[in-house]
N, C-alpha and C positions, 0 to 999 in steps of 0.2 A: 314622382319620388315616393318611396315608402314612408309613411307618416313618422315612424320612430326615427328614421335616419334624418328626415327633415328637422325633427326636433333636436336631434343630436347636433346637427349643423348649427342651429341657433344657439345651442348651449356652448359650443366651442367658440362661437363669435363673442358670446357674453364673457367667456373665460378670458379672452384677450384684453377685456377692459375690467377684469375682476377687481373687486375691492379688497381681495385677500392680501395679507402681508407676506413678504418674503418671496423668494424665487419659486416659480411654478405654483404659487398659491399654497405652498407647503409650510404653513405656520406650525411650529412645534406644539404638541399637546403634552401636558404633564399634569399628573395627579398624585396626591399623597393620601395613603390610606390612614384614616383617623378614627375608625369605628370605635375602638376602645376609649380613646380620649373623649370622643363625642358622646359616649354613653349609649351607643346603639348597636353594640356587637352581641346580638342574641343568637343562640343556637336553636334553630327551628327543629322541632321533632315531628316526624310523620306518625300517623296512628299505628300503634302496636296492636295487632290483632291476636297476639298470643304466640305460642311456640309450634303450633301444628303447621304442617306443610301448606295447607289451604290458607292459613293466616299469613304466611310469608309471601305467598303469591299476591294476595290482596294488598299487603303493604307495598309491594313492588309496584302495583298498578295505581296506588294512590299517593305516590311521593311527589305530587306536583303542587301542593297547596302552600308553598312558602311565598306569600304575596306581600306587596307593599303598596299603599295608597298615599299619595302626597296631596296635602291640602291645608289651608290655613283655617283650622276649625275654630280658633278663638279670635279671628279677625284682628290680630295684632301686627300684621304686616310681615310676618315671617312664616314660611311654609313649615308645617309639621308632618309627622309620619304616623301612619297606622300600619303595624307590622303583625302579620298573623302567625299563629302557631296551630298545630293540628292534633297533637296527642291528647288523650283523655285527661281532662282537668287542667291542662296547661293554659295559661292566660294569653290573650292577645295583648299587644303593647300599643298604647297611644303616647307617642313621644312628642311632648310639647317643646317647641324650639325656644331656647332661652335667649336667643339673639346674639350669642357669642360662639356659635358652632358647637354648643353642647345642648343636650336634650334631657328632659326629665319625664319618666314614665308616669302618666296620670290616668292610666286606663281604669284602674280600680276606683279611684276617686270620681272619675267622670261617668262610670257605670257601663263601660264597653269592653271589659276584660273577658267576659264569658263567651260560650258558644261551643266548646268542646265537651259535650256531654256523652252519656252512654249510648245515645242513638244518633249523634251528629258529629261531623268532622268539618271544621272550618277550612274553606278552600280558596276564598278570594274576598276582596274588600273594595269598596268604592265610595268616595265622597260625592254627595249630590244634595242640592237643595230642592227636595221634592215638593215642598209646599210654598216655595217662593217667599219665605219670610226673612231672607237675608242671612240665614244661619246654615252652615253646612251640616247636613245629616249624614248618617253612615249606614250603608247597606253591606251586610256580611253574607256572602254566599257560602252555602254548606252542602256537604253530602248529607242531605236532610232538608228541613225547611229553612228558608232564609231568615235573617234577623234584620230589622229596620230600626235603627236608633235615631229618634228625633232629638235634635239639638234644642235644648230649652234656654240656652243663653248662659252667660256667666253667673256663677254663684256670688252673692254679695260679699262673702267673707274672703275668699281666695281668688276670685276672678276666673276660675276654671269653669268652663261650660259643663253643665250636667246633661245627660242624655236619658231618655226613657225608651224602652223597647216597645214598638207599636206594630210589629209585622201583622199580627192577627187582626187587629182592629183596622189596619190599612189594607186588608184583603190578601196579603201574601202568605197563604197557608198551604199551598200545594207542595208536596214532596218532590224533590228533584236532586240529582247528583250534580250540583252546579260547580263548575270550574272556571267559568268566564262570565263577565257581566259588562253590560254597557248601559249608560243612561244618556238618552238624547230625545229631542222632541220630534217624534216621527210624524205627527199630524199637524205640526205648526200651530198648536193652540196655546202656546206659551207655558206649557208645563212638561216636565221631563217624564218620558216613558222609560220602561226598563226592558232590556232583552237579556235573557238568561241562557247561557250555553251549558248544556248538560252532557257529561261524559258517559257514564253508565246510564242504562235505562232506569226507570223509577223503582229500583229495588233497594231496600235497606241493606247495605253491606254489613252492618253490624248485627243483623238478625236475618241471615240468609235462609230462604226457603228452597233454593235451588243452587246447584253447582254451576249452572250454565249462565254466567253473568259476564263473561269476557267476550271479546269480539268474535263474531261467527265467521269472519274472514279477515286475513291480515292485510288485504288490499281493498276489499269492497264490502266492508262490514255494514250491515243494515239494522243492527240491534242495539244501537246506542241511544242516548237520551235526547238527541236533537236540540231544539231550542224552544223556549216559551216566551211569548211576547205579552207584556203587561202594560195596558193603557192607563194613564193617569187621569182620573175622573173626579169631578166634584162630588163630595159626600159630606153633608153638613155634620153628621155625628162622628166622623172620623177625626183623628188628631190632625190639626192644621186644616181641616175641611177638605182633605184630599185622600183618595184611596186608589188602589190599583185593581183593575179587572183583567182577567186573562182573555186575550183576543188573538191567540195564535192562529186559529182557523181563519178568522176574518182578515188577518194580516197576510194570509197566503203562505204561511210557514209550517203548517201542520204536517206536510208530507215528508219533512226532513227527519230521518231516523238515524243519522250518522253519529259518530263519536266526536262531538264538538270539543275542541281543545282551546280555541281562542276566537275572539270576535274583534273586529275593528270597523269604525264608521267614519264617514266623511262624504263631502259632496264630490263625487267622482266624475259627474258629467256637467258640473258647473251650472246646474239649473235651480239652485237655491234650496234643495232639500237634502236630507241625509240618507245615503246609501250604506250598505254594509257588506263586509267580506267575512266569510266563515272558514276558519282553518279546521279541516277535518282529519283526525287521526284515523288510520285504518280505512281510508277512503278519500274520495275527492273533496277538494275545497269547493266552495260555492260563492257566487257573487249575486247579490240581490240589489236591484235598483228600486228606489222609492217612486211610487206612482204619483206622489204629490199629496196623498191624503192618509198616509200611514199604512197603506197596503204596499206590498213589495212584489216585484217580478223577478223570477229566477232567470238570469241571463248568462249563466255559467257556460252553456254550450257555445254561444256566439262570442262572448267576451274573453274568456280565458281557456275554455276547453276543459275536459275532464281528466283527472290524473289519479294515480295510485300512490301518491307520496304520503308522508306522515306530517301534515301541516301542524305547526306548533305555535306560531306567533303571527299577529297581524298588527303592523303599524303603518301609518300613512304620512307622507311628506313629499314636498315638491323638490326632490333632490337635484333636479337639473334646471330649475327656475323657468319652466316653460308655461307656468300658469295652470297646470293640472296636477292633482294629487296622484302620486305613485304609491305602490303597496309593497311592503317587505314582509315576506313569509319565510320562517325558518323551517327546515326539514331535517332529515337524518343523513349524515355522511359518516359511516363507520366501517368496520371490517367487512360487513356483508351488504349494507345498504348504501349505495353511492347515489343518493337522491339529488343533492345540490339544493340550496335555497332558491327562492324565487324573488327577484326584484322586478315586479310587474311595472313596466314603463307604460304610462297612460298615453295612448295614441291620440286621445281627444275626439275619437269617432265612435266610442262605445266598445273599443277593443283594447287589449293589453298584450304586450309582448314581454317575455321573460328575458331580461338582460343581466342576470346575475353573473354569468360567466364573463360577459363582455365588460362589466363594471368592476369585476374582482371581488364580488361579495357572495360567491357561491358556497364556499366551504367553511362551515363553522362547526364541524363535527356533529354532535347530537345537540342541535340548537334549541334554545328555549326563547326567552324574551330578547327582542331586538328593537332598539329605539333610535329614531332620528333625533338629532340635536346638533346645534352649531356650537361645538365646544371651544373653538378658538376665535369665535366672533369674526370670521372672515366673510360671512355672508352666504356660506354654503353648508348645508346640513350633513353632518357626519353620522356614523352608525356605531352604536355599541351593542354587542351581542354576547349573551352568556350561554354556556354550554355544559355538557356533562350529565350523564344519567345517574350512575351509582358507582362511587369510588369506595372500594373495600379491600379485600385481600388480594393475594397475588394471582389466584386462579381466575380464569376468564369464563364468564357465564355463556358467552356466545356459542362455543362448540356444543355445549349441552343443549342450548336452545335450538341450534340447527338440527341436531339429531331428532328433536321433537317435530320440527317443521317438516322434515322429509319422511316422517313415519306415515305410511299409507292410512287413509281414512281417519286421521286424527281429528278430534273435535276441538277446535281452537277455543270454543266458548266455555269448555269445561275446565274449571280450576285445576282439577287433578291431572289434566294433560300436561301441565307445565312442570319441568324439572325443578327440584329444590334448589334455590339460589344460595342458601347458607350465607357464607362470608365471601362469595365470589364477586368480582367486579364486572359491571356491565357498562361498557363505554364510559369509563370514568377517567379521572385525572386529565381532563381536557382543558386547555388554556382558553381564556376568554379572548374575544376579538374586538378591536377598535379600528374601524375603517375611516380613514381621513379622506374627506371629499377633496379631490384635486381640481375641481372646477372644470374638468375637460371631459366629463362623462365617465370617469373612473375613480376608484378609491384605492388607497394604499393602506395596508394593514400595519398598524403602529402600536399595538397594545403593549409590547415589551418596552419600547422606548417611552411610552406614556405612563408606565407604572401600573397598568390594570390587567396584566396577563396572568392573574392567579389561576389555579387549576381546581378550584372548588366546584361543586355541583350546582351551578347557577340556576335560578328559576326566574325571579322577578327583577325589574329594574325601575327604580324611582328616580326621575330626573327633576331637579329643582335648583334654584339659586339659594341655598340654605343660609348664606351669610349676606345676601343682598349686595354682593360686590360686582355683579354684572357678568359673572362667569358661572356656567352651569356645572353643578356637581352631580354625583351618581351614588345612589344607594343600591347595593346588590344583595338580594336575598338568596339563600342557598338551602338545599334540602338536607336536613340532619347535620348541618354545619353552620359555623358562625356567619352572620351577615357582615358585609363590609361597607364602609362609607369612604368614598373617594372625593377629597377636596380638590377642586380645580385650582392649580397653582401656575397655570401657563403664564409666562412672563410676557411673551409677545402676542398678547391678545388684542383684538381690535376694539373699536368703539361698539356700542350696543344700544338697543332700546328695548324695554319691556313694556307690555301693554296688559293691563288688567281690566276686563270688561264687566260691566254690571247691567244686566237686562232690566228694563222697566216694562216694556211691552212683551219682549221675548222672555224666556225663562231666566231667572235671576243669575244663574251661573254662566249665561251666554254660551252654553254648549251648542255647537253648530255654527257659531259666528265665524266669519272669515275676514281676516285683515290683510290688506295688500299694502306693502310699504314700497315707495318709490324713492330711490336715492342713486345719484350718479348715473342716471339714465337707464337703470335696470330695476326690475321688480322682484320682490319676494312675497310669498304668501304663507300664512299660517292659519290653521283653524283650531278653535277650542274643541277638544274632544273629551268624551266622558268614559275613559277607561281603555283606550287602545293599548295593546301590548300584553303579552302573556303575564298573568299575575302581577300586573303593573298599572299604576296610574301616575301620570306626571303632573307637574304643577299646572294650574289653570292659567297662569300668566303666559302670554305669547312672547317668545324671546327672538329678537332679530339681531344678528351680528352685522356690523356695518363696515368692518375693516378700517381703512384709513379715512372714511368719509366722516365729515363733521356737520353735514347738512342733510336734512330730510326734505324731499320735495313735496311729498304728500303721504297721508295715511288714510286709506279708504276702508271703512268698516261696513260689511254687509251683515246685518243682524239676522237671526233666524226669522224674525217677523217680516223680513223683506225690506226694512228701512235701510237706506243707504246714508252713511254719514262720512263726510270728508273733512279731515283736519290737516293743518300744516304745522307740525311741532317745530319749535325753535331751538330745542335742546336735544342733545344726545347724552348717552350714559346716564339715563334716568328711567324711572318707572312712571308711566302714564296711567292714571285711573280714569276710565271713561264710562260715563253713564249713557245709556241709549237715548239718543236725540238731545243730549246735553253736552256742554263744553267739557273739555278734559282738564284734569288737575294733575300736577306732577308732584312727586315726593321723592 
């Protein structure tokens, strides 16, 4: 029997005994948009390069940096938000959760508002505890050099943590046009390493020396920024005693020169280390397997094959509960590109098969971030996907673009080859998608009924339980448009369990840890990830929906160190805080 069909058969059998509520596992999903009331409805602005035609083209190609990172930076038990901006002089926002579903911007007080200067454009953000001191630090990716803000802990007067920028002293000085970032422990030494995904090659877009900075081919471009890998090393004189050294060549990644748009990591072969998937714009995606020592092997040819799609997003989740992480990648489906997304079903033998059409998750128009999450607590992970490139005037840019594309001998890398976009719309006014997992190997699109089918130009998705009520909420960032906060108000929501891990031998954030929950005779798995999803970082808490179940048979934790820990929680609808090799405490 073909492996994926065998897995599908197991999944259908599990569906017959599903913990989901309601007929056919179709628990209603419902959200209320509360961004203004919560104080988080910011209008992100992309970098304005001026009024020249060349400037408009560059602005069009850099409209991706509306990012959100979710994390509890002040350790008060409520997840906070870091929200980026991109235009000159505009501040980023550090939104401190007040505990009542309102937020206060403390970016200036904390010292993390800056980054959009005359030579740099903020593009992404990531919480990580790089020095294992128990405080979340902040990495800000830029079209320029990165910023690394070290968390110094709470101020005595107001209790708000202060940050100091330490990128230079920590070794992060290389210029790159970074649009995607991951933090995970590649070599299993207990400290988080960094993988940066770069879109353009290392050319300062704000001080151009050449017009040839755009993709040299629309399907097989080889002049992008690729990736750089940074190993976390001991350095006594560095802040926190840790610094980063570039080891891209040693990691086996220097040959990649594509237009990286997103990165996602997870243990795809169940061998205990972290692998990663690269979504490539204007060229093929790539899959890299960890050799076990922080070096990677490119297995694209045998695992997924080569493609010419426009990969935009990478998230991982076990959508069919067969014990293997699957991969969701968004692509472009518009008037002239009918690419279809990819839901890579993990066959468990080192190969993957795209089941996006079969599962009903293929078409999300011009897709950006897509995130797995169990929004109704039925025990099956759903998918929320944001879409839309540029919503503007009535005229459509695509006919003008097609005329350029069919012109003989056109140089696609030359900025001046592209027609002026002016106030034209390019694949805009597209509705977001929410795919409800039906537990039978398919999803149903329910965004309209759930109240999340807005038509803004979505970019990032921040998932977290921002009011600690056991239901996952959504923060949606948009390019040049207001961000939205969706409060989960589903009434028929199942029981749940949340798990917060703290490494002691492993990295403090427990990134890369895998938790397997067994209840009702079936298993669910979750992994702590360090930045999966385009322009997105979700909560570090692992969230399990339990449906009608009120008993958990076991909770097995496989830490990045390799330590295995098994617990038998006695309560549901609670948060477990678990230290590595220590007993759990609930709150």
